N, C-alpha and C positions, 0 to 999 in steps of 0.2 A: 442657597438661602432658604428656598422653599422647604427643603427637607428639615432644616434646623427649626423653622417656625412650626412645622407640623409635629416634630418630635417634642419641642418644648411646650407647645400648646398654651393653655391658660396661664401658667406661671409667667410667661413673657408678657402677656397682655396685662396682667395685674401689676407686674413690676414697672412696666413702661407706661401704664395707664393709657393704652391706645387700642384701636381695633386691629384685626388680622392684617389688613392692608398696610397700616402704619408699622406693624412689627416687621413685615416683609421688607419695607423700605429701609428700616434701621439696620436690619441684618445685611442687606445688600451694601449699605454704606460701610459697615464693618468689614465685609469681605473685600471691598474695593481698596481698603487701606492695608490689607494683608499682603504678604509676599506670595507670588505665584506658587511657590513650593508648598505653602500652607494649604492653598486651595486644592492642589494635587493630592496632598496627604488626606484631605477630607474626602475626596472622591474615592481614594483607595479604601478608606474606612467604610464608606457606604457599600462598596463592592464586597468587602469582606463580610459585612453584616448580612448581605443578601445571600452569599454563599453559605454562611452558617445556618441561615434559615432553611436553605435547600437541603443541607445535610441532615438537619433535624427532621425535616419532613421525610426524607429517605429512610432514616433510622426508625421513625414511628411506623411507617408503612411496612418496613421489613419485620419489625416486631409483631405486627398484626398477622403477617403472613406466616411467620414461624409458629405463633400460638395457634393458628388455625390449621396447623399440620400440613401446609402445602409442601410440594416436592422441594427438599432442601437444595438440590442442585439448581433447580430453576430459580429459587429465591436468591441463592448466592450469585448466580449469573446476572440476574437483574440488578442486584446490589453493586456488583463490580462495574457494570456498564454505567449506571447512574452516577456512581462515585467518580468514575473516570471522566464523565462528561463535565462534572464540576471542576475537575482538575485541568481540563483542556478546552472547555467551551470558550469560543471566541465571541459569544453574544451577537452573532450575526442575524438572529431571528428578528430582532427589533430594529435593524438598520434599514433606513430608506435612503436611496441614493438618487439624487436628481440627475437628469440627462447630462447637463453641463459638467457636473462633478465627475460623472462616470467617464466622460471624454478626457477630462484632465488627468484622472487616474491612469487611463489607458496610455496617454502620451508619456506620463512620467515613468510608467512601467517599461514602455518601449525604449525610452531614453536610457534607462538603467541597463536594459538588455544590450543596447548598442554599445554602451560604455564597457560593459563586461566583455563583450565579444572583441572590442578593440584592444582590450587588455589581455586577450588570450584565454579568457575564462570560458569554459564549456557551459552551455545553457542546457539544463535538463539532464536526464540520465542518458548517457551515451556509453556504448559498449566497445567501440572500436571494431565493430562487426558491420560491414556495409549492408548485409542483407537485412539487418534490423535498423540501423541508423538512417539508411536512405529513405525509409518510410516513416519512421517515428520523429526524426529531427529533434531528438531529445525528449524523452517521456517526462512530462512535467508533474510537479506536485498537484494532487487532486485528480490526476488522470488515471484511467485503468485500461490495461490491455488484457484481452482474453486470448490465450494461446491454446488452441484445441486440436484434437486429433485422436485417431484410434490408438489403442494400446500398441506400443512398440514402434510408433512413428517417429519418436525422438523429441517430443515436446519437453519432457523433463530434462533431457540432456541440454537442450537449448537454454532453458531457464537457469540451470546450474552454471553453465559456462558463462552466460550473460552476467549473472550475479558476481562470479569471480572476476570477470574482466572489468566490470565497473569498479569493484573494490580495488583492483590493481591500479586502475587509473587514479582513484582517490588517494591511494597510498603514496603517490608521487607528490602530493600537496602537503603543505605544512599541517601539523596535527589539528590546529584550531580551525582549518578550512575544510576538513574532510567531512564528507557525507557518508553515513553508515548504511549498510545493507542488512536486512533481516530476511533469512530464508526459513519459512515455516514448512518443514518437510513432514506433512501429515501422512503421506502415503508410505514413505520408506523410513525405517528405523535408522539409528545412528551408524551401525556397522556397514550396511550396504551404501549409505550416504557417503561415509568417509572413504569407502573403497572407490566410489564413483569419482570423488575429487582426486584421489591418488591416480586413477586411470588417466584423468585428463591432464593434470599438471606434469606427470612424469612419463606419459605415453606408455603405460604398462598395460599388458593384456589383462582384462578383467578375469579371464579363466584362471590365470596364474594366482591372482589374489584369492579367489574362491577356494582353490584347491590347496593353498599354502605352498604352491610350487614356484614361488617367487625366488629368483636368483639373488645372490648377494649384491650383484651389480644393480639389479632393479630396485632392491631395497635401499641401497645407497642413493640411488637417483630420487626415490620418494622422499628420503630424509633431507636431501639437499634442496629439492624443489619446495617442499613444505616449509623447511626452515627459513628459506629466504622470503617466504610469504607470511611468516608467523604473525606479523603485526598488521595484516590486512584488516581494514575496518568493516568486518562482516561477522555476524552472529547467527546462530542456528537454533531452532527449536524442533523437537522431534515428537511432540505430543499429537496423538491421534484422537479424533472425535471430540474436539473442543466444541463448545457452543460459540455462536457468532460473537456474543458479548464478551466471552472469555478471550477470544482472539483479539478483539478490539483492545481490551485491557493489556494484553501482551504487547501489541504494537505500540500503544501509548507509553508503556514502560520502556520499550526499546528506543523510542523517540527521545525520551527524557534522559536515558542513561548513555546512549551511544550515538545520539544525533542522527538517527536513522531517517533517511529520506526515500529509500527504495525498498519495497517489500515484495518478495516472491511467495506466493501461496500455492503449494503443490500437494493436493489440488482441491477443487471445489467439492468433490464427493466425500471428502474426509473431514468435514466439519458440519455441525448441525445448526439449523436455524433455531432461534430462541423460541419460536412458535411453530409447533408441528402443523403441517398442512395435510389435507386429505389426499392431494395428488402430488406425485414426485415433481412434476413440471412446475407446479406452483411454488414448491419449496426451493427449487433451483433458482427460480426468478427472484424469490425473497432473499436468498443468500447473495446473489449477484448485486441486488440493490443495496443490501447491507454493506457489502465490501466497498461499493462505490461511494455511498453517502456517509456511512459512519466511520469508515477507515480512510479511504483515499481523500475524500473531501474534507471531513472534519479534522483529520490529523495532518492534512496537507502533505501526503506522501504519494509517490508514484507507485502503482501496484501492477504486478504481472500475475494474473490469476490463470491457473491451468484448469482445463476442463476436458471431459471426454465428449466424443461424438456418439450418436446412436449408430447401430450397425447399418452400413450402407453397402450397396452392390459394388462389385469390383469395376464396373464399366464407367463409373463417373467419379468426379472429384467431389470432396465435401463442400457444403455450402452452409449458409447461416441456419437454415431450417434443420440441419443435422446436429446442431448443438443439443445436448441433453438439457431439457427445459425449454427448447424452442427459441424462436426469435425474440421473445421477451427478455431472455437472458442477455442477448447481444445489445438490446436497447440501452443497457446501463453502461456499456463500454465505449471508450473513444476509439479503440482499435480492436479488431478481431482478425486473427490470422490462424490458418490451419496448416499443420505440418503434413506434408505429402511426399512419400517416397515412391516414385513410379515403379521401381523394381519389385515392390511388394504387391503390385496389382497386375498379375500376369495376363489378365483378360483385357487390359487396356492397351490400345495400339502403341502408345508411346513407351511402354515398359520393355518392349523387345530390345531396344538399343540403349536403354538407360543403365548407366553404371550403378552398382549396388550402393555406392557412396553418395549418389546424388540425392539431395533433399530440396524440396521446394516449399516456400512459404506462400500460401495463397491468401492474399489480403482481401478479405470479403467486406471489411468495414474500415474506413479510414476517414475521420472527420476533417483531416488537415492536409491530405496529400493524395497521390494517385494510388490505385488499387492493383496495379500490375504485379504479378508474382515476382519474388526474388529467389535467388538460388544460394545454396550452401553445400559444403562438403561435410559429410557425417560418416565417421568410422565408429560403429558401435563397439568394437573390441576395445578401443582405448577412449571412448567417449569424446573423440576429437570433433569439435565443431569449428569450422572456419569458413571464410569466404573462398569460393572456387578460384583456382589460379587461372 
């Protein structure tokens, strides 16, 4: 009613021959007689008008930047981000929640989770891999896990296998209930990425794929295994050096088109922050914050973000301070784990008897569970990742 009075202004007062308070009372009486659907339609119109104004403001600002000869890529990236926000914004910035209401929401949410569990529905992103699931208990929407490690430690292998395993579990559900997965492979191009998938699903030696030395039997196995998974709800992107805002727009598109709820970003060094920082550590912290706030939280998706560690000595295991960007990067994550293969660290006492296939996940941050290490079996030749027998 107030918005109608403000919009109509003086014409209403002259027609009804009353003051502003009287006009507001009359409009309220009119609304009270209307059907609830009419009031809802009115609210939607107000929302649409607000969004139109926001779009016009964005376009005017963009035109000014273009005419002032600003960097076209920077302007386009900002335009993409702001337009995507209009499309996906949940208007949480103006919401104030009282303590009692917050408790009621929590109880209702817990009741829904209990009902889902009783019905056999999995809660959060689960992979069927105990070394991950036993610590994550289902990676939820808005949460971010950072998986870090030195080059060659197997972090990419874990993330790709985890993405495929989650997609396989979703494929068992009715199509309308499936949650999609997006893998952003910024480090590896399409050819090595598809070879890695073939290695894993068909247990084919990667050296054979690289040399074209694949046997007819191995090729038949790849065709069979890939064919029976052809409808997995998983999509890929192989663009390198995107800006953060471009990545957000890509994820938003995947959410809308493929119902994506789980995103793998491989990895943090291969996309740029929208604003350049003087120090690399500051830029890494800005990128981690952007992924958590503008992708995981705003778009309500679970994110697995891969990161490198700084060079460390052979004598010790990695820790939070070894993340590129420092501990400020880890501050934005719900979980931080490091891949660690003892056999690759010959000066460490435990490496003497460690099998080459042993991998450890060192959980250095866990907001919801214990931080004890977990163990996995990793065969680099076939990119096999599984729980130890």
